N, C-alpha and C positions, 0 to 999 in steps of 0.2 A: 722327149728325153728317153733314151734307151741306155740301160746299164747292163753290161755283160756280167755274168756270174763271177768271173775272176776279178773284175773291178770291184764288185760288191764285197768280195772276200777281203780285198785290200782295205776297203773303207771300214769294214767291221773290225779288222785287225787294228786299224788306227784308233778305233773307238774302244779297244780292249774288250771286244765281245768274246774273246777266246775262252773266257772263264764261264760262259753261260751253260755249257753242258757240265753239270756238277752233280755230286752225290746228294741224294735225298736222305733225310733222317727224320725219325720221329721218336718221341719219348714214350709212346704208348701204342698198343695195338689198335689200329684204326680199321673201321669198316670200309668197304670199297668206295662208299660215297662220302668219305670224310678226309679232311686234311687238318693240319695244325696251323696255328698262327700265334702271334705274340700281342699282348696288350697290357699296358701298365706293368711291364716287367714280369708278366705271368704268361704261362702257356695256356692257350685256348684251343678248343676244337670246333671246327666248322662241319656241319652236316648239310650237304647239298640235297635239296628236295625236288628240284626240277632243273631243266637245262638252262644254259646261259642265254643271254640276248645281247646282240650288238645293234643298238638302235640306229635306224636310218629314218630321217625325216623328209617330208616332201621336197623341201628346198635344198637339201644336201646333194652332193655329187661325190660319193665316196670312191667311185672308180675313175674319176677324173676324165670322163669322156665328153664333158661339156654339156651333158644332158642331166637336168635335175631328176632326182629319184622319182618324183611324181609322174614323170613321163618316160621312165626307163625301166621296164619290167626286167630286163637282163640284170640290172643291179641288184634285184631282189633274190637272185638265184644262188648266190654265194655269200655266206656271212662275211662281212668286212668289218673286222674288229680293229679299230684304228686309234692308237694313242695320239694325243694332242687334240684330235677332233672331239668336241664335247657338245652333245645335243642339249636342248633346253628342257627336255623331259626324260624321265626314266621309263622303264617298261610299263609302269602302272598308268602313265599319262600325267603323273604329278610332276611338279617343278623339281628340277635336278638340284636346286639349292637346298632342298629338304631331304635329299637322298643320303643315306649312310655311306661312309667312305671305307673302302677296303684298299689299304696302301700295299701295293705289290712291290716288294724289294727285288730289283734285278741287279745281279753283279756285273758292273761295268769296269772290271779291272782284270788283268791277267795274272794268274799265279806264276806261270812259267814262261810267259812271252812266246808261247808256241804259235808259229805262223806257218807251219808245214801243211800244205794243201792235202797231203796224204792222211792227215788226221781229221779231215772234215767229215761230218755226218753225211750218210747217204739217205735219200728219201725212202721212207717205208712205202708199202703198197697201199697208200691211203692219202688223204689230205687234199689240199687245194692244188688244182692244176697250175703249173708254173711256179710252185713253191721252191724257194731257194734253201733247201735243207743244208747245203754246204756252209751256210753261215755259222753253224754251231759245230762243236767238236763231237766226234763219235765216242771218244773215250772219256769217262768222267774223271774229274780231278778230286781226290780225296781230301784236299786241303779246305774245300768249301762244302758245306752241307746246305740243303734247301728243304723246304717243307712241301713242295709241289714240283713234280709228282712224287709219289711215295716210293719206298725202296724196292717195290716189286717191279717198277718200270725204269725210272731214272733217265729215260730218254725224253728230250724236249718234245712237246706236243702231245703228252700223254696224261695230263692232269685230269682228274675225275670231273666230269660234268662241265669242262671248260671247252672253249674253242681250241681246235688243234693248231690253228694258224692265226697269226696277227699280221697286220699290214704296217711295216715300218717306214713307209714312204715319207710321211709328214714328220716322223721322229728324226730321220736323217737330214731332212731339210732344216728342221729346228736346230740341229747340232752343227749345221754348216758343212756337212759332209757331202751333200749334193746340192746343186743349184735348182731351186724350185721355180714355179710350183710343179708338183709331180705330174707326170703324164699318165701314170698307171700305178696301181698298188704294187708294193714289193712285199710279197707274202713270205714269211719264214715260220718254222714251227714255233709255237708259243714257248718262250724260254723257261727253263727251270727257275723257280723263284721262292721267296718266303713272304710272309704276310704280317701286317700290323693293323690293328683296329684301335679306334679311339677308346679312351678309358671308360666312357659311359656306355660302351657297347660290348663289354666282355660277355655278358649274359643277355642275349637278345633273341627274341622269337624269330621265326623265318621271315625274312624281308629281302627286298632287292638292295644290292650294294653296288655303288659305282666303283669300278676298278680304276685306281689312280696309280699308274706306274711311278716308281721312285728309283731312279738310276743311281746306284751306290758306286761311287768312284774310288773309294779307299778301302782296301781289304780290312783295315783295322776296325771299320764300322760294321763289318758283316756279322750278323748274329750267330753265335754258337748254337748248336742244336738244342742244348739244355738251357739256353737263355742266360748263360753266365757272363756273357760279354757281347758287345756290339749293340746294334739298334734293336731294342726290345720294347720300345714305347714310342708314342707320338712325340713326346718331349725330346727324346734322344734323336729321333728322326728330324724334327724341326731344327735342332742344334746343328746337325750335320748339313742340312740344307743352308742354314744361315752362314756356315763356314765355307760353303762352296764345295763340300765333299759329296753332295747328293743333289739331284735335280728331280723335281716332282712335276708331273703333267696330268691333265685329265684324260678321259677317253670316252668312247661310246660303248664300252664293254661293261656289262652288268652280270652279276652272279646272284643266285637266290639260295640262301642258306641260313641256318640258325647258328648262333655262337654260344658256347658255354666254356667257363673256366674248366681246364682239363680234368681236374679232380672231380667235377660234377658231371662229366660227360658219360653217356651211356652208349652202348652199341646201337648203331643206326638201323632203321628198318627200311 
C-alpha cells in the first residue's frame, strides 16, 4: 500500500486534523523539561527526568515488513511510536496493566476548515526520514491552546523529552481512512496536545507512564488553558468518550516524569 502525500493530506483534512498545529499556553513559568497537565479539574506540572521509550517486543513488526522485531535489526534503528499498538510490558518489564496512564488529548476538529495546501507545515532539518510534515498547519490557530509544546516552540514535534514523530498508520486504519493492514509506517510530527492524569496520580514520584491518545472530536470539549472549561478530569474525558465525542486508544509510547499539583511545583533541575 502506497499513499502519496497529497492523498494523505486529503485524508487528514477529512479527519479534521487541520487544527493540530495550535497555540501552546501555560499558567506558570516552566523549566525546559516541564509541561503542564490537568487532573481532577486541577492544573498539574510534569517534570521529565529521562528520555521517552517506544517499546518494541520480539514478536512485534512495527515497520510492517513481514519480519518480527527479534529478527529485524533495521527495525531497532528508528523509534516507532505507534498509537493503537499496545505491548504487554512497559519499559521496566512490568505488566502494562499496572502502568500509570497519561491521557494525551489531541484536537481532531477544525476551527476554520482550512484545507489550503499552502498552509501546510514544512519539515524542519531534523526528524524521521520520510516524515509527512505537511499533515499539520504551519500557522497556529489562537482559538485552541495546548500544553505541549510550550509557548517557546509551538511547532508540532518539539515537545520536551518526547519523540519528535509518531506513526499514524494503524490510527488511520482504525478510523477507516485507509485500507489495512499497513504496508509501512506513516510518520508525522508529534501533534500538539494537552494532558490528563487520573485523580490518584496528581502528586506522583518519577515513574513510567503509558501514553494513551484521546482524539477529541468536538471543540466544546477542548480544555481552556486555565482549566475553566472543557475536559480537565478523567471523569469528563470518560463522559465525552461515552457520548461519542472522543476516542481513546493505547500505544507503545511511554514517558518518564513526576507529577505535582501546580501550586506545589518547583523549578526542575
